[in-house]
PDB file of the backbone (N, CA, C, O) and the ligand in Angstrom, with CONECT records:
HET     ZN  A 101       1
ATOM      1  N   MET A   1     -13.803  13.989 -11.153  1.00  0.00           N
ATOM      2  CA  MET A   1     -12.729  13.148 -10.618  1.00  0.00           C
ATOM      3  C   MET A   1     -12.106  12.335 -11.742  1.00  0.00           C
ATOM      4  O   MET A   1     -12.819  11.736 -12.547  1.00  0.00           O
ATOM      5  N   ILE A   2     -10.783  12.313 -11.801  1.00  0.00           N
ATOM      6  CA  ILE A   2     -10.130  11.559 -12.855  1.00  0.00           C
ATOM      7  C   ILE A   2     -10.214  10.057 -12.566  1.00  0.00           C
ATOM      8  O   ILE A   2     -10.502   9.632 -11.447  1.00  0.00           O
ATOM      9  N   GLU A   3      -9.956   9.284 -13.599  1.00  0.00           N
ATOM     10  CA  GLU A   3     -10.015   7.845 -13.436  1.00  0.00           C
ATOM     11  C   GLU A   3      -8.681   7.334 -12.894  1.00  0.00           C
ATOM     12  O   GLU A   3      -7.616   7.653 -13.423  1.00  0.00           O
ATOM     13  N   ILE A   4      -8.761   6.551 -11.850  1.00  0.00           N
ATOM     14  CA  ILE A   4      -7.553   5.952 -11.264  1.00  0.00           C
ATOM     15  C   ILE A   4      -7.789   4.460 -11.174  1.00  0.00           C
ATOM     16  O   ILE A   4      -8.719   4.013 -10.503  1.00  0.00           O
ATOM     17  N   SER A   5      -6.954   3.688 -11.846  1.00  0.00           N
ATOM     18  CA  SER A   5      -7.167   2.244 -11.790  1.00  0.00           C
ATOM     19  C   SER A   5      -5.903   1.534 -11.303  1.00  0.00           C
ATOM     20  O   SER A   5      -4.808   2.096 -11.293  1.00  0.00           O
ATOM     21  N   PHE A   6      -6.094   0.311 -10.911  1.00  0.00           N
ATOM     22  CA  PHE A   6      -5.004  -0.453 -10.297  1.00  0.00           C
ATOM     23  C   PHE A   6      -4.854  -1.809 -10.968  1.00  0.00           C
ATOM     24  O   PHE A   6      -5.827  -2.446 -11.369  1.00  0.00           O
ATOM     25  N   GLU A   7      -3.617  -2.218 -11.073  1.00  0.00           N
ATOM     26  CA  GLU A   7      -3.328  -3.539 -11.619  1.00  0.00           C
ATOM     27  C   GLU A   7      -2.294  -4.192 -10.714  1.00  0.00           C
ATOM     28  O   GLU A   7      -1.189  -3.676 -10.547  1.00  0.00           O
ATOM     29  N   LEU A   8      -2.655  -5.319 -10.138  1.00  0.00           N
ATOM     30  CA  LEU A   8      -1.727  -6.053  -9.271  1.00  0.00           C
ATOM     31  C   LEU A   8      -1.392  -7.372  -9.933  1.00  0.00           C
ATOM     32  O   LEU A   8      -2.283  -8.148 -10.278  1.00  0.00           O
ATOM     33  N   ASN A   9      -0.094  -7.626 -10.110  1.00  0.00           N
ATOM     34  CA  ASN A   9       0.318  -8.877 -10.744  1.00  0.00           C
ATOM     35  C   ASN A   9      -0.374  -9.099 -12.078  1.00  0.00           C
ATOM     36  O   ASN A   9      -0.739 -10.226 -12.411  1.00  0.00           O
ATOM     37  N   GLY A  10      -0.556  -8.029 -12.843  1.00  0.00           N
ATOM     38  CA  GLY A  10      -1.162  -8.170 -14.166  1.00  0.00           C
ATOM     39  C   GLY A  10      -2.677  -8.261 -14.168  1.00  0.00           C
ATOM     40  O   GLY A  10      -3.286  -8.408 -15.227  1.00  0.00           O
ATOM     41  N   GLN A  11      -3.292  -8.177 -12.999  1.00  0.00           N
ATOM     42  CA  GLN A  11      -4.752  -8.264 -12.939  1.00  0.00           C
ATOM     43  C   GLN A  11      -5.342  -6.959 -12.469  1.00  0.00           C
ATOM     44  O   GLN A  11      -4.914  -6.391 -11.464  1.00  0.00           O
ATOM     45  N   LYS A  12      -6.331  -6.489 -13.207  1.00  0.00           N
ATOM     46  CA  LYS A  12      -7.005  -5.264 -12.803  1.00  0.00           C
ATOM     47  C   LYS A  12      -7.767  -5.504 -11.512  1.00  0.00           C
ATOM     48  O   LYS A  12      -8.465  -6.506 -11.359  1.00  0.00           O
ATOM     49  N   VAL A  13      -7.622  -4.570 -10.589  1.00  0.00           N
ATOM     50  CA  VAL A  13      -8.399  -4.675  -9.361  1.00  0.00           C
ATOM     51  C   VAL A  13      -9.072  -3.331  -9.111  1.00  0.00           C
ATOM     52  O   VAL A  13      -8.570  -2.279  -9.506  1.00  0.00           O
ATOM     53  N   ASP A  14     -10.198  -3.393  -8.459  1.00  0.00           N
ATOM     54  CA  ASP A  14     -10.928  -2.180  -8.126  1.00  0.00           C
ATOM     55  C   ASP A  14     -11.158  -2.174  -6.625  1.00  0.00           C
ATOM     56  O   ASP A  14     -11.828  -3.060  -6.093  1.00  0.00           O
ATOM     57  N   PRO A  15     -10.603  -1.174  -5.935  1.00  0.00           N
ATOM     58  CA  PRO A  15     -10.775  -1.158  -4.475  1.00  0.00           C
ATOM     59  C   PRO A  15     -12.236  -1.147  -4.045  1.00  0.00           C
ATOM     60  O   PRO A  15     -12.559  -1.555  -2.930  1.00  0.00           O
ATOM     61  N   LYS A  16     -13.120  -0.681  -4.926  1.00  0.00           N
ATOM     62  CA  LYS A  16     -14.538  -0.652  -4.541  1.00  0.00           C
ATOM     63  C   LYS A  16     -15.138  -2.038  -4.498  1.00  0.00           C
ATOM     64  O   LYS A  16     -16.019  -2.314  -3.684  1.00  0.00           O
ATOM     65  N   THR A  17     -14.658  -2.927  -5.384  1.00  0.00           N
ATOM     66  CA  THR A  17     -15.317  -4.226  -5.485  1.00  0.00           C
ATOM     67  C   THR A  17     -14.468  -5.380  -4.960  1.00  0.00           C
ATOM     68  O   THR A  17     -14.973  -6.490  -4.792  1.00  0.00           O
ATOM     69  N   MET A  18     -13.181  -5.129  -4.700  1.00  0.00           N
ATOM     70  CA  MET A  18     -12.355  -6.239  -4.221  1.00  0.00           C
ATOM     71  C   MET A  18     -12.730  -6.609  -2.785  1.00  0.00           C
ATOM     72  O   MET A  18     -13.387  -5.839  -2.084  1.00  0.00           O
ATOM     73  N   GLY A  19     -12.306  -7.791  -2.366  1.00  0.00           N
ATOM     74  CA  GLY A  19     -12.607  -8.232  -1.018  1.00  0.00           C
ATOM     75  C   GLY A  19     -11.988  -7.296   0.014  1.00  0.00           C
ATOM     76  O   GLY A  19     -11.128  -6.477  -0.313  1.00  0.00           O
ATOM     77  N   GLY A  20     -12.420  -7.422   1.224  1.00  0.00           N
ATOM     78  CA  GLY A  20     -11.929  -6.532   2.267  1.00  0.00           C
ATOM     79  C   GLY A  20     -10.464  -6.755   2.575  1.00  0.00           C
ATOM     80  O   GLY A  20      -9.765  -7.452   1.840  1.00  0.00           O
ATOM     81  N   GLY A  21     -10.015  -6.178   3.634  1.00  0.00           N
ATOM     82  CA  GLY A  21      -8.646  -6.425   4.054  1.00  0.00           C
ATOM     83  C   GLY A  21      -7.716  -5.261   3.794  1.00  0.00           C
ATOM     84  O   GLY A  21      -8.116  -4.172   3.384  1.00  0.00           O
ATOM     85  N   LEU A  22      -6.450  -5.552   4.057  1.00  0.00           N
ATOM     86  CA  LEU A  22      -5.418  -4.515   4.021  1.00  0.00           C
ATOM     87  C   LEU A  22      -5.230  -3.932   2.631  1.00  0.00           C
ATOM     88  O   LEU A  22      -5.088  -2.719   2.478  1.00  0.00           O
ATOM     89  N   GLN A  23      -5.229  -4.796   1.606  1.00  0.00           N
ATOM     90  CA  GLN A  23      -5.000  -4.302   0.247  1.00  0.00           C
ATOM     91  C   GLN A  23      -6.071  -3.310  -0.166  1.00  0.00           C
ATOM     92  O   GLN A  23      -5.784  -2.265  -0.751  1.00  0.00           O
ATOM     93  N   LYS A  24      -7.294  -3.655   0.145  1.00  0.00           N
ATOM     94  CA  LYS A  24      -8.395  -2.761  -0.198  1.00  0.00           C
ATOM     95  C   LYS A  24      -8.219  -1.418   0.499  1.00  0.00           C
ATOM     96  O   LYS A  24      -8.412  -0.361  -0.102  1.00  0.00           O
ATOM     97  N   ALA A  25      -7.852  -1.476   1.773  1.00  0.00           N
ATOM     98  CA  ALA A  25      -7.670  -0.242   2.548  1.00  0.00           C
ATOM     99  C   ALA A  25      -6.538   0.600   1.959  1.00  0.00           C
ATOM    100  O   ALA A  25      -6.643   1.822   1.854  1.00  0.00           O
ATOM    101  N   MET A  26      -5.454  -0.081   1.579  1.00  0.00           N
ATOM    102  CA  MET A  26      -4.320   0.660   1.034  1.00  0.00           C
ATOM    103  C   MET A  26      -4.657   1.288  -0.311  1.00  0.00           C
ATOM    104  O   MET A  26      -4.331   2.450  -0.556  1.00  0.00           O
ATOM    105  N   LEU A  27      -5.302   0.532  -1.173  1.00  0.00           N
ATOM    106  CA  LEU A  27      -5.650   1.075  -2.487  1.00  0.00           C
ATOM    107  C   LEU A  27      -6.645   2.218  -2.367  1.00  0.00           C
ATOM    108  O   LEU A  27      -6.568   3.200  -3.105  1.00  0.00           O
ATOM    109  N   THR A  28      -7.571   2.083  -1.441  1.00  0.00           N
ATOM    110  CA  THR A  28      -8.546   3.162  -1.233  1.00  0.00           C
ATOM    111  C   THR A  28      -7.832   4.428  -0.778  1.00  0.00           C
ATOM    112  O   THR A  28      -8.164   5.527  -1.222  1.00  0.00           O
ATOM    113  N   THR A  29      -6.850   4.272   0.110  1.00  0.00           N
ATOM    114  CA  THR A  29      -6.080   5.421   0.575  1.00  0.00           C
ATOM    115  C   THR A  29      -5.294   6.062  -0.557  1.00  0.00           C
ATOM    116  O   THR A  29      -5.260   7.286  -0.687  1.00  0.00           O
ATOM    117  N   ILE A  30      -4.659   5.222  -1.378  1.00  0.00           N
ATOM    118  CA  ILE A  30      -3.883   5.747  -2.516  1.00  0.00           C
ATOM    119  C   ILE A  30      -4.804   6.502  -3.469  1.00  0.00           C
ATOM    120  O   ILE A  30      -4.475   7.590  -3.941  1.00  0.00           O
ATOM    121  N   ARG A  31      -5.938   5.917  -3.738  1.00  0.00           N
ATOM    122  CA  ARG A  31      -6.862   6.549  -4.674  1.00  0.00           C
ATOM    123  C   ARG A  31      -7.338   7.902  -4.151  1.00  0.00           C
ATOM    124  O   ARG A  31      -7.446   8.869  -4.905  1.00  0.00           O
ATOM    125  N   GLU A  32      -7.618   7.956  -2.865  1.00  0.00           N
ATOM    126  CA  GLU A  32      -8.067   9.233  -2.295  1.00  0.00           C
ATOM    127  C   GLU A  32      -6.960  10.273  -2.344  1.00  0.00           C
ATOM    128  O   GLU A  32      -7.202  11.439  -2.656  1.00  0.00           O
ATOM    129  N   ALA A  33      -5.728   9.837  -2.031  1.00  0.00           N
ATOM    130  CA  ALA A  33      -4.610  10.776  -2.033  1.00  0.00           C
ATOM    131  C   ALA A  33      -4.351  11.309  -3.444  1.00  0.00           C
ATOM    132  O   ALA A  33      -4.103  12.500  -3.633  1.00  0.00           O
ATOM    133  N   LEU A  34      -4.412  10.416  -4.425  1.00  0.00           N
ATOM    134  CA  LEU A  34      -4.208  10.852  -5.813  1.00  0.00           C
ATOM    135  C   LEU A  34      -5.338  11.775  -6.252  1.00  0.00           C
ATOM    136  O   LEU A  34      -5.117  12.782  -6.924  1.00  0.00           O
ATOM    137  N   GLY A  35      -6.536  11.410  -5.862  1.00  0.00           N
ATOM    138  CA  GLY A  35      -7.685  12.219  -6.244  1.00  0.00           C
ATOM    139  C   GLY A  35      -7.596  13.633  -5.688  1.00  0.00           C
ATOM    140  O   GLY A  35      -7.992  14.595  -6.346  1.00  0.00           O
ATOM    141  N   GLU A  36      -7.071  13.752  -4.470  1.00  0.00           N
ATOM    142  CA  GLU A  36      -6.930  15.079  -3.884  1.00  0.00           C
ATOM    143  C   GLU A  36      -5.897  15.904  -4.633  1.00  0.00           C
ATOM    144  O   GLU A  36      -6.052  17.113  -4.808  1.00  0.00           O
ATOM    145  N   ARG A  37      -4.845  15.234  -5.071  1.00  0.00           N
ATOM    146  CA  ARG A  37      -3.775  15.972  -5.747  1.00  0.00           C
ATOM    147  C   ARG A  37      -4.112  16.329  -7.179  1.00  0.00           C
ATOM    148  O   ARG A  37      -3.849  17.446  -7.624  1.00  0.00           O
ATOM    149  N   VAL A  38      -4.695  15.381  -7.906  1.00  0.00           N
ATOM    150  CA  VAL A  38      -4.876  15.614  -9.339  1.00  0.00           C
ATOM    151  C   VAL A  38      -6.321  15.448  -9.803  1.00  0.00           C
ATOM    152  O   VAL A  38      -6.599  15.473 -11.001  1.00  0.00           O
ATOM    153  N   GLY A  39      -7.225  15.281  -8.864  1.00  0.00           N
ATOM    154  CA  GLY A  39      -8.612  14.970  -9.223  1.00  0.00           C
ATOM    155  C   GLY A  39      -9.289  15.989 -10.120  1.00  0.00           C
ATOM    156  O   GLY A  39     -10.198  15.650 -10.877  1.00  0.00           O
ATOM    157  N   GLN A  40      -8.843  17.247 -10.035  1.00  0.00           N
ATOM    158  CA  GLN A  40      -9.522  18.286 -10.813  1.00  0.00           C
ATOM    159  C   GLN A  40      -8.749  18.683 -12.064  1.00  0.00           C
ATOM    160  O   GLN A  40      -9.130  19.633 -12.747  1.00  0.00           O
ATOM    161  N   VAL A  41      -7.683  17.978 -12.368  1.00  0.00           N
ATOM    162  CA  VAL A  41      -6.884  18.351 -13.534  1.00  0.00           C
ATOM    163  C   VAL A  41      -7.644  18.015 -14.812  1.00  0.00           C
ATOM    164  O   VAL A  41      -8.191  16.924 -14.972  1.00  0.00           O
ATOM    165  N   GLU A  42      -7.656  18.982 -15.704  1.00  0.00           N
ATOM    166  CA  GLU A  42      -8.276  18.748 -17.000  1.00  0.00           C
ATOM    167  C   GLU A  42      -7.426  19.437 -18.061  1.00  0.00           C
ATOM    168  O   GLU A  42      -6.891  20.519 -17.820  1.00  0.00           O
ATOM    169  N   CYS A  43      -7.300  18.827 -19.219  1.00  0.00           N
ATOM    170  CA  CYS A  43      -6.508  19.432 -20.286  1.00  0.00           C
ATOM    171  C   CYS A  43      -7.201  20.696 -20.777  1.00  0.00           C
ATOM    172  O   CYS A  43      -8.378  20.681 -21.138  1.00  0.00           O
ATOM    173  N   GLU A  44      -6.445  21.785 -20.783  1.00  0.00           N
ATOM    174  CA  GLU A  44      -7.079  23.033 -21.200  1.00  0.00           C
ATOM    175  C   GLU A  44      -7.247  23.107 -22.718  1.00  0.00           C
ATOM    176  O   GLU A  44      -7.995  23.945 -23.221  1.00  0.00           O
ATOM    177  N   HIS A  45      -6.557  22.238 -23.440  1.00  0.00           N
ATOM    178  CA  HIS A  45      -6.686  22.249 -24.898  1.00  0.00           C
ATOM    179  C   HIS A  45      -7.798  21.319 -25.378  1.00  0.00           C
ATOM    180  O   HIS A  45      -8.556  21.654 -26.287  1.00  0.00           O
ATOM    181  N   HIS A  46      -7.879  20.156 -24.755  1.00  0.00           N
ATOM    182  CA  HIS A  46      -8.833  19.152 -25.241  1.00  0.00           C
ATOM    183  C   HIS A  46      -9.995  18.896 -24.290  1.00  0.00           C
ATOM    184  O   HIS A  46     -10.915  18.142 -24.605  1.00  0.00           O
ATOM    185  N   HIS A  47      -9.941  19.529 -23.132  1.00  0.00           N
ATOM    186  CA  HIS A  47     -11.000  19.370 -22.131  1.00  0.00           C
ATOM    187  C   HIS A  47     -11.262  17.918 -21.782  1.00  0.00           C
ATOM    188  O   HIS A  47     -12.402  17.476 -21.638  1.00  0.00           O
ATOM    189  N   ARG A  48     -10.172  17.203 -21.653  1.00  0.00           N
ATOM    190  CA  ARG A  48     -10.287  15.807 -21.235  1.00  0.00           C
ATOM    191  C   ARG A  48      -9.524  15.634 -19.947  1.00  0.00           C
ATOM    192  O   ARG A  48      -8.610  16.398 -19.637  1.00  0.00           O
ATOM    193  N   GLN A  49      -9.911  14.621 -19.201  1.00  0.00           N
ATOM    194  CA  GLN A  49      -9.196  14.339 -17.968  1.00  0.00           C
ATOM    195  C   GLN A  49      -8.243  13.179 -18.173  1.00  0.00           C
ATOM    196  O   GLN A  49      -8.527  12.263 -18.944  1.00  0.00           O
ATOM    197  N   PRO A  50      -7.117  13.217 -17.486  1.00  0.00           N
ATOM    198  CA  PRO A  50      -6.162  12.123 -17.625  1.00  0.00           C
ATOM    199  C   PRO A  50      -6.602  10.875 -16.867  1.00  0.00           C
ATOM    200  O   PRO A  50      -7.625  10.877 -16.182  1.00  0.00           O
ATOM    201  N   HIS A  51      -5.848   9.857 -16.994  1.00  0.00           N
ATOM    202  CA  HIS A  51      -6.144   8.568 -16.368  1.00  0.00           C
ATOM    203  C   HIS A  51      -4.845   8.073 -15.742  1.00  0.00           C
ATOM    204  O   HIS A  51      -3.787   8.129 -16.368  1.00  0.00           O
ATOM    205  N   ILE A  52      -4.928   7.601 -14.536  1.00  0.00           N
ATOM    206  CA  ILE A  52      -3.725   7.097 -13.875  1.00  0.00           C
ATOM    207  C   ILE A  52      -3.875   5.603 -13.647  1.00  0.00           C
ATOM    208  O   ILE A  52      -4.881   5.142 -13.107  1.00  0.00           O
ATOM    209  N   LEU A  53      -2.883   4.866 -14.057  1.00  0.00           N
ATOM    210  CA  LEU A  53      -2.852   3.425 -13.801  1.00  0.00           C
ATOM    211  C   LEU A  53      -1.700   3.150 -12.836  1.00  0.00           C
ATOM    212  O   LEU A  53      -0.544   3.464 -13.120  1.00  0.00           O
ATOM    213  N   CYS A  54      -2.038   2.560 -11.694  1.00  0.00           N
ATOM    214  CA  CYS A  54      -1.015   2.178 -10.722  1.00  0.00           C
ATOM    215  C   CYS A  54      -0.854   0.677 -10.835  1.00  0.00           C
ATOM    216  O   CYS A  54      -1.814  -0.070 -10.647  1.00  0.00           O
ATOM    217  N   LYS A  55       0.357   0.232 -11.140  1.00  0.00           N
ATOM    218  CA  LYS A  55       0.503  -1.209 -11.259  1.00  0.00           C
ATOM    219  C   LYS A  55       1.815  -1.697 -10.670  1.00  0.00           C
ATOM    220  O   LYS A  55       2.795  -0.958 -10.571  1.00  0.00           O
ATOM    221  N   GLY A  56       1.801  -2.953 -10.286  1.00  0.00           N
ATOM    222  CA  GLY A  56       2.989  -3.542  -9.704  1.00  0.00           C
ATOM    223  C   GLY A  56       2.670  -4.910  -9.142  1.00  0.00           C
ATOM    224  O   GLY A  56       1.524  -5.358  -9.181  1.00  0.00           O
ATOM    225  N   PRO A  57       3.688  -5.571  -8.621  1.00  0.00           N
ATOM    226  CA  PRO A  57       3.486  -6.927  -8.083  1.00  0.00           C
ATOM    227  C   PRO A  57       2.660  -6.950  -6.789  1.00  0.00           C
ATOM    228  O   PRO A  57       2.051  -7.967  -6.457  1.00  0.00           O
ATOM    229  N   SER A  58       2.643  -5.837  -6.068  1.00  0.00           N
ATOM    230  CA  SER A  58       1.845  -5.809  -4.845  1.00  0.00           C
ATOM    231  C   SER A  58       1.501  -4.366  -4.517  1.00  0.00           C
ATOM    232  O   SER A  58       2.011  -3.439  -5.145  1.00  0.00           O
ATOM    233  N   VAL A  59       0.629  -4.179  -3.526  1.00  0.00           N
ATOM    234  CA  VAL A  59       0.179  -2.820  -3.210  1.00  0.00           C
ATOM    235  C   VAL A  59       1.296  -1.933  -2.680  1.00  0.00           C
ATOM    236  O   VAL A  59       1.181  -0.708  -2.714  1.00  0.00           O
ATOM    237  N   VAL A  60       2.378  -2.539  -2.190  1.00  0.00           N
ATOM    238  CA  VAL A  60       3.470  -1.712  -1.677  1.00  0.00           C
ATOM    239  C   VAL A  60       4.556  -1.470  -2.728  1.00  0.00           C
ATOM    240  O   VAL A  60       5.536  -0.771  -2.466  1.00  0.00           O
ATOM    241  N   GLU A  61       4.379  -2.042  -3.898  1.00  0.00           N
ATOM    242  CA  GLU A  61       5.376  -1.842  -4.964  1.00  0.00           C
ATOM    243  C   GLU A  61       4.700  -1.355  -6.240  1.00  0.00           C
ATOM    244  O   GLU A  61       4.878  -1.933  -7.312  1.00  0.00           O
ATOM    245  N   LEU A  62       3.941  -0.311  -6.113  1.00  0.00           N
ATOM    246  CA  LEU A  62       3.212   0.187  -7.271  1.00  0.00           C
ATOM    247  C   LEU A  62       4.011   1.275  -7.978  1.00  0.00           C
ATOM    248  O   LEU A  62       4.654   2.113  -7.346  1.00  0.00           O
ATOM    249  N   SER A  63       3.953   1.238  -9.297  1.00  0.00           N
ATOM    250  CA  SER A  63       4.473   2.375 -10.041  1.00  0.00           C
ATOM    251  C   SER A  63       3.295   2.980 -10.806  1.00  0.00           C
ATOM    252  O   SER A  63       2.300   2.310 -11.078  1.00  0.00           O
ATOM    253  N   MET A  64       3.432   4.242 -11.139  1.00  0.00           N
ATOM    254  CA  MET A  64       2.310   4.950 -11.740  1.00  0.00           C
ATOM    255  C   MET A  64       2.558   5.261 -13.195  1.00  0.00           C
ATOM    256  O   MET A  64       3.644   5.686 -13.590  1.00  0.00           O
ATOM    257  N   GLU A  65       1.524   5.038 -13.983  1.00  0.00           N
ATOM    258  CA  GLU A  65       1.572   5.422 -15.389  1.00  0.00           C
ATOM    259  C   GLU A  65       0.464   6.435 -15.617  1.00  0.00           C
ATOM    260  O   GLU A  65      -0.684   6.219 -15.229  1.00  0.00           O
ATOM    261  N   VAL A  66       0.817   7.527 -16.243  1.00  0.00           N
ATOM    262  CA  VAL A  66      -0.188   8.548 -16.516  1.00  0.00           C
ATOM    263  C   VAL A  66      -0.532   8.497 -18.000  1.00  0.00           C
ATOM    264  O   VAL A  66       0.358   8.544 -18.849  1.00  0.00           O
ATOM    265  N   CYS A  67      -1.813   8.402 -18.309  1.00  0.00           N
ATOM    266  CA  CYS A  67      -2.265   8.424 -19.692  1.00  0.00           C
ATOM    267  C   CYS A  67      -3.128   9.666 -19.890  1.00  0.00           C
ATOM    268  O   CYS A  67      -3.941  10.011 -19.032  1.00  0.00           O
ATOM    269  N   GLY A  68      -2.948  10.320 -21.003  1.00  0.00           N
ATOM    270  CA  GLY A  68      -3.756  11.507 -21.260  1.00  0.00           C
ATOM    271  C   GLY A  68      -3.781  11.808 -22.731  1.00  0.00           C
ATOM    272  O   GLY A  68      -3.152  11.119 -23.534  1.00  0.00           O
ATOM    273  N   CYS A  69      -4.517  12.848 -23.083  1.00  0.00           N
ATOM    274  CA  CYS A  69      -4.715  13.182 -24.494  1.00  0.00           C
ATOM    275  C   CYS A  69      -3.474  13.793 -25.124  1.00  0.00           C
ATOM    276  O   CYS A  69      -3.312  13.728 -26.343  1.00  0.00           O
ATOM    277  N   CYS A  70      -2.594  14.383 -24.325  1.00  0.00           N
ATOM    278  CA  CYS A  70      -1.403  14.999 -24.907  1.00  0.00           C
ATOM    279  C   CYS A  70      -0.327  15.131 -23.832  1.00  0.00           C
ATOM    280  O   CYS A  70      -0.584  14.917 -22.648  1.00  0.00           O
ATOM    281  N   ASP A  71       0.868  15.484 -24.263  1.00  0.00           N
ATOM    282  CA  ASP A  71       1.989  15.565 -23.332  1.00  0.00           C
ATOM    283  C   ASP A  71       1.781  16.608 -22.242  1.00  0.00           C
ATOM    284  O   ASP A  71       2.228  16.423 -21.110  1.00  0.00           O
ATOM    285  N   GLN A  72       1.104  17.706 -22.579  1.00  0.00           N
ATOM    286  CA  GLN A  72       0.944  18.765 -21.570  1.00  0.00           C
ATOM    287  C   GLN A  72       0.195  18.272 -20.339  1.00  0.00           C
ATOM    288  O   GLN A  72       0.574  18.577 -19.208  1.00  0.00           O
ATOM    289  N   ILE A  73      -0.858  17.518 -20.566  1.00  0.00           N
ATOM    290  CA  ILE A  73      -1.658  17.081 -19.414  1.00  0.00           C
ATOM    291  C   ILE A  73      -0.889  16.022 -18.621  1.00  0.00           C
ATOM    292  O   ILE A  73      -0.991  15.960 -17.396  1.00  0.00           O
ATOM    293  N   ILE A  74      -0.130  15.202 -19.317  1.00  0.00           N
ATOM    294  CA  ILE A  74       0.673  14.195 -18.616  1.00  0.00           C
ATOM    295  C   ILE A  74       1.730  14.888 -17.757  1.00  0.00           C
ATOM    296  O   ILE A  74       1.969  14.501 -16.613  1.00  0.00           O
ATOM    297  N   ASP A  75       2.359  15.918 -18.327  1.00  0.00           N
ATOM    298  CA  ASP A  75       3.330  16.692 -17.549  1.00  0.00           C
ATOM    299  C   ASP A  75       2.677  17.351 -16.340  1.00  0.00           C
ATOM    300  O   ASP A  75       3.243  17.365 -15.247  1.00  0.00           O
ATOM    301  N   ALA A  76       1.484  17.894 -16.547  1.00  0.00           N
ATOM    302  CA  ALA A  76       0.790  18.581 -15.449  1.00  0.00           C
ATOM    303  C   ALA A  76       0.512  17.614 -14.308  1.00  0.00           C
ATOM    304  O   ALA A  76       0.674  17.963 -13.138  1.00  0.00           O
ATOM    305  N   VAL A  77       0.094  16.401 -14.648  1.00  0.00           N
ATOM    306  CA  VAL A  77      -0.191  15.401 -13.612  1.00  0.00           C
ATOM    307  C   VAL A  77       1.107  14.988 -12.913  1.00  0.00           C
ATOM    308  O   VAL A  77       1.162  14.895 -11.686  1.00  0.00           O
ATOM    309  N   GLU A  78       2.135  14.745 -13.700  1.00  0.00           N
ATOM    310  CA  GLU A  78       3.384  14.280 -13.087  1.00  0.00           C
ATOM    311  C   GLU A  78       3.966  15.351 -12.182  1.00  0.00           C
ATOM    312  O   GLU A  78       4.539  15.037 -11.139  1.00  0.00           O
ATOM    313  N   THR A  79       3.826  16.596 -12.562  1.00  0.00           N
ATOM    314  CA  THR A  79       4.299  17.687 -11.703  1.00  0.00           C
ATOM    315  C   THR A  79       3.561  17.677 -10.371  1.00  0.00           C
ATOM    316  O   THR A  79       4.169  17.845  -9.314  1.00  0.00           O
ATOM    317  N   ARG A  80       2.263  17.482 -10.428  1.00  0.00           N
ATOM    318  CA  ARG A  80       1.487  17.468  -9.187  1.00  0.00           C
ATOM    319  C   ARG A  80       1.773  16.242  -8.320  1.00  0.00           C
ATOM    320  O   ARG A  80       1.588  16.281  -7.103  1.00  0.00           O
ATOM    321  N   LEU A  81       2.212  15.185  -8.932  1.00  0.00           N
ATOM    322  CA  LEU A  81       2.476  13.969  -8.160  1.00  0.00           C
ATOM    323  C   LEU A  81       3.838  13.997  -7.480  1.00  0.00           C
ATOM    324  O   LEU A  81       4.099  13.192  -6.586  1.00  0.00           O
ATOM    325  N   GLN A  82       4.694  14.897  -7.887  1.00  0.00           N
ATOM    326  CA  GLN A  82       6.039  14.905  -7.333  1.00  0.00           C
ATOM    327  C   GLN A  82       6.058  15.445  -5.912  1.00  0.00           C
ATOM    328  O   GLN A  82       7.120  15.520  -5.295  1.00  0.00           O
TER     329      GLN A  82
HETATM  330 ZN    ZN A 101      -4.794  17.479 -24.256  1.00  0.00          ZN2+
END
């Protein structure tokens, strides 16, 4: 499973450890949905998995940044996310 992390208002949050409530539920859902789409992606050249950072002012205004070892894997992830 690739790494998916979240940043709200400049602060890293982890749906596993954050307090309960709607935000936790929403982030958990996003993480599962992303994991289903790109969870098995691995760079065929470097055998590394990409990392997705979702950040924004709130859980309903998140934008995604894909980090990876090279452009090919970033493209592969972005294609799957479309
Ligand atoms: Zn690579």
